[in-house]
N, C-alpha and C positions, 0 to 999 in steps of 0.2 A: 507518500503522496497524501496521507490523511492529515487533517488538522492535528496539531499537538494538543493532547488533552491535558487537563490539570491533573495534578498528582492525587490519587485517591489515598485513603488512610486505612491502615490495617487495625484489627481489633485493639492493639495496644496503644494506638494513637500515633504511631510513627508514620510519617509520609512515605509512600512508596518510592517517591523519587529521591529521598534522602539517602546519605550514605554514612549516617552517624551510628554510633553504638549506644545502647541503652543499658540501664541498670538492670533490666529484666532479663537479659540474655543476648544472644547473637543479634546483630543488626538484621531486621527482616529484609532490607533491600539487598542483602548478600545471599539471601535464601529463596526469596520469592520472585516470581517472574517480573521482568521489567515491563511496566505498563505506561510509561510516559517518556517524554523527550525523544531524541533521535535514536532509532534502533538500528545500529550499524549492521548487525548481522542479517536482519531482514532486508535492509538495503542491498547487502551483498547477494542475497538470493535473487533480488530483482535483476542484478547485473548478470548473474548466471542465466536466468530465464531469457534475458534479452540476447545473449550470445547463443543460447540453444535454438531460439527462433531463427536467427540468422543462419546458423549451420543447417537447419532443416530446409530453409528456403533455397540456399545455395545448392544443397545436395539434391533437392527435388528438380531444380532447373538443369543440373548437369546429368540427371538421371541416376545418380549414385544411390539415392534412397529408394529407387524403384528396382534396383538390381536384385536378383535372387541371392540368398545367402545371408549369413549372420550380420555382416557389416551393413548391407542394405536395410535389413530389419531394424538394426540399432539406430541408424541414421533417420529412418522413417519415424522411430519412437521419439525423436527429439521434439516432435510437436507437443509432447507433454509439458513444454514450457508454458503453453496456454493455460492449463490448470494451475500452474504455479502463480501466474499473474492473478487469476480469479481468486485463488485461496488467499493470496496476500491481500487483496482488496477487502475480503471478508475479515481478516484479522485487524487490519489497520483502521478500517472505516467504521466497523460495528462497535468497537471498543467503548466509546463514550456512551452508547446506548446500553451496552451490557452493564456497564457500571451504574447507570441510572436505574436500570430494571432491578439489579440486585439490591440497591439501596432503597427501592421503592419511591423514587423521586422522578421528576420530569427530565426528559432527555435534552440533548443540545438543540440549539436553534436550527430548524430545517432550513430557514432562509439563507443563514450564513453558510451552512454546510453546502447547499446546492450552488450558491454563488461561487464558492471556492472550487467546486468540481468543474463548473463551466470554465473558469479561468485556467484551471489546471490542464484541461483537455483540449479546448478548441483553438486558442490562438496558434500554437505550434502546428496542430492538425491542419488548420486552414492554409498555412504556408505550404505545407507538403501537398495537400490536395489541389491547391491552385497550380503548382508546378506540374503535377501529374496530368491535370486536365489540359493545360496549355501545350504539354509535350505530346501526349498520347491520346487525347480525346477532343481534338479541335473540331471534329465533325459534329460534336454534340453541344458546343458552346452556345448555340442559339436556343437550346431547349431549357426553359425555366424549370421544368420538372427535374431534369438531370442535375442541374446546379443545386436545387433544393435537396434532392436525395443525398448528394454527395456531401454538401456543406453541413447537413444536419445529422449525418451518420445514419440516415434511415434507408439507404440503398439495400441493405440486406432484406428489407421487408417488400421489395419489388419481386413479386413471384414470376414475372415474365420479363427479365432484364435483357438489355441489348449486349451486354458483355458476356464473356464465357469465364466460368470459374466462380470465385467467391467475391468478386468486386470489380470495378473498373480497372483498366490496365494501370499498373503502378500502385494500386490501392487495395490489392487483394487480401492483404493481411488485416485490413481495418474491419473486417467482419467481427473480430474479437474485440475491437475497441467499441463497436456498436453494442456488443453484449455487455461490456463494462458500463457504458453510459446508461443502458437500460437498468442495470443493477443499481447504479447511483440514483437514478430517479425513484426506484421502488424501495430503496433501503429504508427510508423513513416509514413507509407503510409496513414493511416487514418488521421493523423494530417496534412499531406501535402494537402490532398484533402480538408479537412475542411478549411485549411488556404487559399487555392486558392479560395474557395467559399466565405469566409469571406472578403477577400481582396477587393472585389467589393464594399464593404460598405465604404462610405467616412468618416464616424465618428466612434468613438469607440462604441457608442450605436448601430449603424448600423451593425458593425462587430459582436458585441455580439449577436444581434438577428439572424444574419445569422448562427453563430455557433450553437445556439440552434435549429434552423431549420434543420441544417445539421445533428445534433445529433438525432433529431426526425426521420429523414429518416433512419439513422442507426438502430434505434430501430424497425422501421417498417420492415426493411430488416430481422431482427432477427425473427419477427413473420412470414414473408414470407418464411423463411428457413424451417419452420415446414411442408410446403406442400410437398417438395420432400422426407421428412422423412417418410411420410405415403402413398404417391401416386406416381406411380400407384400401388406400393406394399409397405408394411411396411419395413423399414430399421432402426431397432432399434439402430444399432451401431452409427447412426448419432446423437443420443442424446448426445454422448461424443465428439462431434466436435464443434468448435468455432461458426459457423453461428447462431445456435439457441440461443446463450448467448449474442448476440450483444446488446440487449436491456439492460441487466444488466451492461455491461461495459459502455454503452452510458449514463445510468443514473448517474454513478460516474463521467464520463467526463463532464456532464451537471453541476454537483455540482462544479467541478473544474472551469469551465467557469464562473459560476455565482459569485464564490468567487473572482476571479480575476477581473471580470467586475465590481464588487462593488467598487473596489479601483480606477477605472477609469471613472465611470459613470459621465456624465455631470450633472451639477446642484448640489445644496447643499444637496438634500435628494431625489433622484429619486426612481422609483419603484423597481429596483433591490436591492438598499441598504435596502429599507423598507421590501422587501421580505426576505432577508437574516436576518434582525433583527427580524422579526416576527418568522420565523422558529426556529432561535437560542434561542429565549426567551420562546418557547413552547415545550420543549422536552417531557413533559408528553402527550400532545395531539398527537404529532408525534409518540411516542412509542405506545400509544393506537391504533392509526390508523394501525401501523405495526402489532399489535396484531390481528387486524381484518383480515389482509392478512394471518397471521399465522393460524387463524381459518379457513380461506377458504382452505389453503393448507392441513389442517387436514381432509377435507371431500373428498368424492368420486368425487367431481366435478373436482378435479385436477389429477384424475387418481388413479391407484393402489398404494399399499404401496412400491412396488419395483421401483428402479430408472429406468426411461425410459419406464415404462409400461403406457398404455393408448392409446387414439387415438388422432386425430387432435384436437378436440374441448376440450378434457381435458387437452391437452398439451398447447393450447392457454391459458386456465384458469390457468394452472400451471405457465406459463410464466408471466402472470399478477400478480400472487401472489408473485413470485420471485422478480420482479422488484419493486412492491410496498413495500414489506417488507424491502428489502435492502435500498431503497430510504429513507423511513421514520425512519429507525433505524440510518442511517448514516448522513442524512441531518442536524439535530440540532447540531451535533458535527462538521461537515465539514464547516458549515457557522457561527460558533460561533467565537467571538473575541478570541485573545490570552488571556489565563487565567493570573490572577494577583496573584502571590504568590502560596504557596502550597495549595493543595485541603483541604476542610473542612473534618475533621474526620467523618465517617458515623455515629458515636454514638452522634455527636453534633446535637442539634435541628436545628441550623442554616443551616446544610447541606441539610435539607428537605424543605427549603423555596425558593421560586422564581426560581424554576428549577435547583437549585444548585446540587440536588441529582445525576444527570447524570454525572457531572464532578467529584463529590466526589466518585462515583462508579467506573467510568472508569479510573480515575487517582490514585486509591487506589494502594498501593504498591504491593499487591498481584496480581492485575490485570496487573500492569506494568511488574512484573516478568514474568507472563504467556505470556504477549505480546512479551517479549524479546526471549522466547523459543517457541513461537507459531508454527514457521515453523517446528521445530523438532517434536512438539506434532502431527502435521498433518502427518509428514513422518512415524513416528514409530508406530502409534497407531494400525494398522491392524496386523503388525508383532508381536507386544507385545500381542494382543488379541488372535492371533492364538496359540502362544506359551503357554499362560496361559491356554487355553482351551485344548491343548494337554496334559499339565501337570496334569490338573484335570480330564481329561478323558470325557470331555463333548462333546456331539454331537451338530450339528448345530440346532438352534431353541429350545434349551433347556437351563437349568440353571436359576439362579436368578439374576436379573438385578444388585442389589447392591453388591452381592458377587463377581461379575465380575467387575463392575465399579470401586470399590475402589482399588483393587490391580493393575488393568490395568492402571488406571489413575496415580498411584504412579510410577509405573515402566516406563510409557511413559514419564512423566515429568522429571524423573532422566535421562533417555537416551537423552531427548531433551536438557536438560541443558548441558550435556556432549558434545553433538554434537555442540551446540552453542559456547561452550568454546573452543573446540579443532578442530573444523572443519570450522564453519561459520565465526567466528571472524578472525582467521588466514587467511582464504581465502580473506576476505575483506581487511585486512591490506596488504596482498600481492598485491592485485589488484590495490591499490592506488599508487603503484610504477609505474604504467603504465599510461593509459589515464587519463589526468586531464583536466577538463573544464577550458578554459581561463577565467580569472577574468574579469568581465565586469566593465567598468569605469562608 
């Protein structure tokens, strides 16, 4: 989703995007994190997140995620897909600013960045929002405020809404998209503050350390934001606002800073490069650790089964699980070198050796297709789910999970593919006629 950055250069002068060998030793592009071009493994994680959200919503509507026991707890924990989306945004969008801060130069154009975000988010969203309003909110079509709140994704800031839940009927999942848009708008400001703080470091390593300290403060502010959500009285609507999610975005931004820092770190093999190499070479350990955070999220320690339920302490535990899960799922992909050649087939024994399974899975053609249409999958799923339940006459918290999951998934993916082809791609092509980043020499 992020604009493709230009290739940075490492201390030896080899472009990070290159795949050439040098007379000075191994090709850095084979050892250091990929920081430019299409990142297929991160795309694959986006596909996994979109499917996790769909499973969570279907399981909630059928009541399976609310049932007591291990299975219900695990299904309810699939809402950890949302932190995956937030952390991915931090990785992909902050990278150009991290590069500029480490090099002590000016960051990318804010105007171009914001324009691309608008075009990326709103055209497809408007199509789905209009359909949801015409089908399920006809009684509010005469209200200019209702239209404005829905079409600008500001409805989560309505503290006395007419709807029940996290949004208008058919658009309940869009609260997280509103959080994303809030982050998009504030990212240039966050990047400026981090850059001003990092600029006081005299070397690349000093600036890198300052960036990580600054992102640690950002994460701490996310935890601090939980206090006004519950004191002096509960304000559950604040669960759908940006402040409490800052730690998730900061985790992704930290991965972006580490990947760029690895290319510029002083010395032949410093601690940042070793850290990136260690994490990238151990996806199994990282994903098992992420599984531990998912297990935590499946317990009562992180609050109830409904989004936003719980108290201050369970919300703190939930935030810890959110950040930990997203970080350890994404880190081995975000810090991995650029892959060489096509992925190994999953049926091949070599795909399951030396941690290659993660790349083989995430770069699989099915995963890549779902990644391409993942935004549409996210947008359409509630509307399709409700139309299916209306068609079958099911009441909420009833039904059979698989009898709902299979048709809803098929219809959602088909609509997502159509939206990608006839809305998202034309919008992007149209937007390229306008703001273009100047080519750096």
